[in-house]
N, CA, C and O atoms as a GROMACS GRO file, in nm:
protein
  264
    1MET      N    1  -6.370  -4.282  -6.144
    1MET     CA    2  -6.342  -4.152  -6.086
    1MET      C    3  -6.205  -4.106  -6.132
    1MET      O    4  -6.136  -4.208  -6.130
    2GLN      N    5  -6.140  -4.014  -6.168
    2GLN     CA    6  -6.024  -3.994  -6.177
    2GLN      C    7  -5.959  -3.916  -6.085
    2GLN      O    8  -6.005  -3.805  -6.057
    3LEU      N    9  -5.857  -3.958  -6.032
    3LEU     CA   10  -5.729  -3.887  -5.959
    3LEU      C   11  -5.668  -3.753  -5.987
    3LEU      O   12  -5.658  -3.728  -6.108
    4GLN      N   13  -5.629  -3.671  -5.915
    4GLN     CA   14  -5.578  -3.506  -5.932
    4GLN      C   15  -5.413  -3.574  -5.880
    4GLN      O   16  -5.376  -3.616  -5.770
    5PRO      N   17  -5.334  -3.559  -6.026
    5PRO     CA   18  -5.209  -3.554  -5.968
    5PRO      C   19  -5.145  -3.488  -5.842
    5PRO      O   20  -5.162  -3.366  -5.848
    6LYS      N   21  -5.068  -3.530  -5.717
    6LYS     CA   22  -5.009  -3.464  -5.611
    6LYS      C   23  -4.886  -3.370  -5.686
    6LYS      O   24  -4.865  -3.258  -5.640
    7ARG      N   25  -4.828  -3.404  -5.769
    7ARG     CA   26  -4.699  -3.348  -5.798
    7ARG      C   27  -4.693  -3.347  -5.952
    7ARG      O   28  -4.716  -3.443  -6.026
    8LEU      N   29  -4.660  -3.226  -5.986
    8LEU     CA   30  -4.627  -3.200  -6.123
    8LEU      C   31  -4.470  -3.222  -6.184
    8LEU      O   32  -4.369  -3.230  -6.115
    9ASN      N   33  -4.475  -3.228  -6.300
    9ASN     CA   34  -4.331  -3.208  -6.350
    9ASN      C   35  -4.306  -3.082  -6.374
    9ASN      O   36  -4.393  -3.001  -6.341
   10ALA      N   37  -4.191  -3.037  -6.431
   10ALA     CA   38  -4.159  -2.882  -6.438
   10ALA      C   39  -4.268  -2.828  -6.548
   10ALA      O   40  -4.366  -2.759  -6.520
   11ARG      N   41  -4.242  -2.862  -6.641
   11ARG     CA   42  -4.324  -2.827  -6.737
   11ARG      C   43  -4.465  -2.744  -6.655
   11ARG      O   44  -4.486  -2.630  -6.614
   12ASP      N   45  -4.546  -2.881  -6.658
   12ASP     CA   46  -4.666  -2.892  -6.607
   12ASP      C   47  -4.671  -2.769  -6.456
   12ASP      O   48  -4.772  -2.700  -6.445
   13ALA      N   49  -4.578  -2.757  -6.371
   13ALA     CA   50  -4.568  -2.708  -6.298
   13ALA      C   51  -4.581  -2.537  -6.325
   13ALA      O   52  -4.643  -2.461  -6.252
   14ALA      N   53  -4.504  -2.498  -6.454
   14ALA     CA   54  -4.477  -2.386  -6.490
   14ALA      C   55  -4.601  -2.330  -6.521
   14ALA      O   56  -4.639  -2.219  -6.482
   15ALA      N   57  -4.660  -2.403  -6.590
   15ALA     CA   58  -4.796  -2.415  -6.638
   15ALA      C   59  -4.870  -2.340  -6.534
   15ALA      O   60  -4.879  -2.217  -6.525
   16TYR      N   61  -4.915  -2.417  -6.469
   16TYR     CA   62  -4.976  -2.401  -6.283
   16TYR      C   63  -4.952  -2.279  -6.249
   16TYR      O   64  -5.052  -2.208  -6.235
   17LEU      N   65  -4.831  -2.224  -6.228
   17LEU     CA   66  -4.801  -2.102  -6.153
   17LEU      C   67  -4.820  -1.988  -6.291
   17LEU      O   68  -4.819  -1.875  -6.242
   18GLY      N   69  -4.836  -1.979  -6.431
   18GLY     CA   70  -4.823  -1.906  -6.526
   18GLY      C   71  -4.711  -1.864  -6.579
   18GLY      O   72  -4.709  -1.781  -6.670
   19LEU      N   73  -4.583  -1.929  -6.515
   19LEU     CA   74  -4.419  -1.885  -6.556
   19LEU      C   75  -4.421  -1.975  -6.653
   19LEU      O   76  -4.497  -2.071  -6.669
   20SER      N   77  -4.308  -1.927  -6.736
   20SER     CA   78  -4.212  -2.025  -6.851
   20SER      C   79  -4.168  -2.135  -6.807
   20SER      O   80  -4.166  -2.162  -6.687
   21TYR      N   81  -4.139  -2.194  -6.878
   21TYR     CA   82  -4.079  -2.334  -6.839
   21TYR      C   83  -3.945  -2.306  -6.817
   21TYR      O   84  -3.892  -2.358  -6.718
   22SER      N   85  -3.860  -2.214  -6.909
   22SER     CA   86  -3.740  -2.162  -6.887
   22SER      C   87  -3.707  -2.116  -6.738
   22SER      O   88  -3.607  -2.161  -6.682
   23LEU      N   89  -3.798  -2.019  -6.672
   23LEU     CA   90  -3.763  -1.922  -6.561
   23LEU      C   91  -3.808  -2.034  -6.461
   23LEU      O   92  -3.752  -2.022  -6.352
   24ILE      N   93  -3.900  -2.146  -6.469
   24ILE     CA   94  -3.920  -2.268  -6.340
   24ILE      C   95  -3.776  -2.283  -6.309
   24ILE      O   96  -3.728  -2.272  -6.196
   25CYS      N   97  -3.707  -2.311  -6.430
   25CYS     CA   98  -3.594  -2.415  -6.434
   25CYS      C   99  -3.466  -2.318  -6.387
   25CYS      O  100  -3.376  -2.361  -6.316
   26LYS      N  101  -3.472  -2.197  -6.430
   26LYS     CA  102  -3.369  -2.077  -6.379
   26LYS      C  103  -3.430  -2.107  -6.256
   26LYS      O  104  -3.368  -2.206  -6.215
   27LEU      N  105  -3.524  -2.073  -6.165
   27LEU     CA  106  -3.553  -2.060  -6.042
   27LEU      C  107  -3.450  -2.212  -5.967
   27LEU      O  108  -3.368  -2.214  -5.875
   28ARG      N  109  -3.481  -2.277  -6.019
   28ARG     CA  110  -3.452  -2.426  -5.953
   28ARG      C  111  -3.290  -2.427  -5.964
   28ARG      O  112  -3.232  -2.476  -5.866
   29VAL      N  113  -3.207  -2.378  -6.073
   29VAL     CA  114  -3.066  -2.386  -6.065
   29VAL      C  115  -2.992  -2.261  -5.964
   29VAL      O  116  -2.897  -2.271  -5.886
   30TYR      N  117  -3.066  -2.158  -5.995
   30TYR     CA  118  -2.988  -2.071  -5.911
   30TYR      C  119  -3.087  -2.005  -5.770
   30TYR      O  120  -3.072  -1.899  -5.711
   31GLY      N  121  -3.169  -2.091  -5.752
   31GLY     CA  122  -3.250  -2.062  -5.610
   31GLY      C  123  -3.371  -1.952  -5.648
   31GLY      O  124  -3.398  -1.895  -5.753
   32GLY      N  125  -3.436  -1.949  -5.503
   32GLY     CA  126  -3.587  -1.864  -5.514
   32GLY      C  127  -3.706  -1.870  -5.580
   32GLY      O  128  -3.788  -1.783  -5.606
   33GLY      N  129  -3.700  -2.047  -5.615
   33GLY     CA  130  -3.793  -2.109  -5.698
   33GLY      C  131  -3.868  -2.214  -5.586
   33GLY      O  132  -3.795  -2.246  -5.492
   34PRO      N  133  -3.977  -2.260  -5.586
   34PRO     CA  134  -4.072  -2.360  -5.538
   34PRO      C  135  -3.982  -2.503  -5.493
   34PRO      O  136  -3.890  -2.547  -5.562
   35ARG      N  137  -4.026  -2.561  -5.372
   35ARG     CA  138  -3.924  -2.654  -5.362
   35ARG      C  139  -3.953  -2.759  -5.479
   35ARG      O  140  -4.061  -2.747  -5.538
   36TYR      N  141  -3.867  -2.859  -5.516
   36TYR     CA  142  -3.879  -2.941  -5.604
   36TYR      C  143  -3.771  -3.103  -5.508
   36TYR      O  144  -3.672  -3.096  -5.436
   37ALA      N  145  -3.850  -3.221  -5.554
   37ALA     CA  146  -3.779  -3.303  -5.566
   37ALA      C  147  -3.764  -3.376  -5.701
   37ALA      O  148  -3.838  -3.373  -5.800
   38LYS      N  149  -3.616  -3.463  -5.674
   38LYS     CA  150  -3.538  -3.506  -5.785
   38LYS      C  151  -3.575  -3.678  -5.776
   38LYS      O  152  -3.513  -3.747  -5.695
   39LEU      N  153  -3.667  -3.730  -5.857
   39LEU     CA  154  -3.674  -3.886  -5.878
   39LEU      C  155  -3.602  -3.934  -5.932
   39LEU      O  156  -3.677  -3.938  -6.030
   40ALA      N  157  -3.518  -3.980  -5.967
   40ALA     CA  158  -3.415  -4.026  -6.030
   40ALA      C  159  -3.359  -3.927  -6.123
   40ALA      O  160  -3.260  -3.870  -6.079
   41ARG      N  161  -3.407  -3.882  -6.273
   41ARG     CA  162  -3.377  -3.842  -6.370
   41ARG      C  163  -3.519  -3.688  -6.342
   41ARG      O  164  -3.517  -3.571  -6.381
   42ARG      N  165  -3.608  -3.755  -6.272
   42ARG     CA  166  -3.710  -3.678  -6.296
   42ARG      C  167  -3.732  -3.559  -6.172
   42ARG      O  168  -3.734  -3.592  -6.054
   43VAL      N  169  -3.744  -3.447  -6.206
   43VAL     CA  170  -3.798  -3.313  -6.142
   43VAL      C  171  -3.948  -3.317  -6.123
   43VAL      O  172  -4.023  -3.324  -6.220
   44VAL      N  173  -3.991  -3.313  -6.001
   44VAL     CA  174  -4.130  -3.299  -5.933
   44VAL      C  175  -4.140  -3.182  -5.839
   44VAL      O  176  -4.051  -3.141  -5.765
   45TYR      N  177  -4.285  -3.125  -5.855
   45TYR     CA  178  -4.278  -3.027  -5.760
   45TYR      C  179  -4.458  -3.060  -5.688
   45TYR      O  180  -4.556  -3.059  -5.761
   46ASP      N  181  -4.463  -3.080  -5.569
   46ASP     CA  182  -4.572  -3.104  -5.519
   46ASP      C  183  -4.659  -2.986  -5.539
   46ASP      O  184  -4.595  -2.881  -5.537
   47ILE      N  185  -4.799  -2.970  -5.559
   47ILE     CA  186  -4.907  -2.878  -5.617
   47ILE      C  187  -4.860  -2.806  -5.437
   47ILE      O  188  -4.799  -2.700  -5.442
   48ALA      N  189  -4.879  -2.848  -5.331
   48ALA     CA  190  -4.923  -2.776  -5.190
   48ALA      C  191  -4.782  -2.714  -5.187
   48ALA      O  192  -4.787  -2.614  -5.115
   49ASP      N  193  -4.631  -2.737  -5.248
   49ASP     CA  194  -4.539  -2.636  -5.222
   49ASP      C  195  -4.545  -2.535  -5.333
   49ASP      O  196  -4.490  -2.427  -5.308
   50LEU      N  197  -4.601  -2.548  -5.452
   50LEU     CA  198  -4.607  -2.442  -5.552
   50LEU      C  199  -4.728  -2.354  -5.459
   50LEU      O  200  -4.695  -2.238  -5.434
   51ASP      N  201  -4.842  -2.391  -5.414
   51ASP     CA  202  -4.937  -2.304  -5.351
   51ASP      C  203  -4.850  -2.213  -5.230
   51ASP      O  204  -4.847  -2.092  -5.207
   52ALA      N  205  -4.806  -2.289  -5.189
   52ALA     CA  206  -4.710  -2.212  -5.064
   52ALA      C  207  -4.589  -2.102  -5.131
   52ALA      O  208  -4.567  -1.994  -5.076
   53TRP      N  209  -4.543  -2.131  -5.211
   53TRP     CA  210  -4.457  -2.034  -5.289
   53TRP      C  211  -4.500  -1.916  -5.286
   53TRP      O  212  -4.449  -1.816  -5.235
   54VAL      N  213  -4.652  -1.934  -5.375
   54VAL     CA  214  -4.696  -1.821  -5.419
   54VAL      C  215  -4.757  -1.756  -5.300
   54VAL      O  216  -4.761  -1.633  -5.313
   55ALA      N  217  -4.787  -1.784  -5.230
   55ALA     CA  218  -4.894  -1.750  -5.092
   55ALA      C  219  -4.786  -1.657  -5.039
   55ALA      O  220  -4.811  -1.538  -5.018
   56LYS      N  221  -4.670  -1.709  -5.017
   56LYS     CA  222  -4.507  -1.625  -4.971
   56LYS      C  223  -4.505  -1.517  -5.000
   56LYS      O  224  -4.504  -1.430  -4.913
   57ARG      N  225  -4.504  -1.483  -5.142
   57ARG     CA  226  -4.478  -1.370  -5.248
   57ARG      C  227  -4.611  -1.285  -5.254
   57ARG      O  228  -4.607  -1.199  -5.343
   58ALA      N  229  -4.735  -1.289  -5.177
   58ALA     CA  230  -4.845  -1.210  -5.179
   58ALA      C  231  -4.810  -1.099  -5.132
   58ALA      O  232  -4.724  -1.105  -5.045
   59ARG      N  233  -4.863  -0.959  -5.173
   59ARG     CA  234  -4.848  -0.844  -5.143
   59ARG      C  235  -4.969  -0.802  -5.126
   59ARG      O  236  -5.059  -0.872  -5.171
   60MET      N  237  -4.998  -0.696  -5.065
   60MET     CA  238  -5.105  -0.581  -5.023
   60MET      C  239  -5.054  -0.454  -5.155
   60MET      O  240  -5.128  -0.430  -5.251
   61ASN      N  241  -4.953  -0.402  -5.140
   61ASN     CA  242  -4.914  -0.315  -5.221
   61ASN      C  243  -4.771  -0.273  -5.284
   61ASN      O  244  -4.695  -0.357  -5.236
   62THR      N  245  -4.704  -0.198  -5.356
   62THR     CA  246  -4.591  -0.221  -5.413
   62THR      C  247  -4.479  -0.172  -5.301
   62THR      O  248  -4.359  -0.174  -5.329
   63SER      N  249  -4.525  -0.131  -5.179
   63SER     CA  250  -4.405  -0.032  -5.096
   63SER      C  251  -4.344  -0.206  -4.948
   63SER      O  252  -4.263  -0.220  -4.856
   64GLU      N  253  -4.454  -0.296  -5.022
   64GLU     CA  254  -4.422  -0.401  -4.886
   64GLU      C  255  -4.248  -0.459  -4.934
   64GLU      O  256  -4.181  -0.489  -5.032
   65ALA      N  257  -4.244  -0.452  -4.839
   65ALA     CA  258  -4.093  -0.532  -4.823
   65ALA      C  259  -4.095  -0.704  -4.899
   65ALA      O  260  -4.177  -0.785  -4.857
   66ALA      N  261  -4.015  -0.734  -4.989
   66ALA     CA  262  -4.004  -0.867  -5.048
   66ALA      C  263  -3.992  -0.971  -4.939
   66ALA      O  264  -3.982  -1.090  -4.968
   0.00000   0.00000   0.00000
């Protein structure tokens, strides 16, 4: 039985979200991106936080406020 990872590194998190690696790095530096954790020198993203970040940005139409 293969366990599914609960946390992803930045490159895998970007692929999971359909974003470029450079964009997820910029969002981490300048703000506005999903929550992350720093484990020693590694940056990891919890999959639940990635899903919550996407859900928070869901809109029904373009006139809804961000």
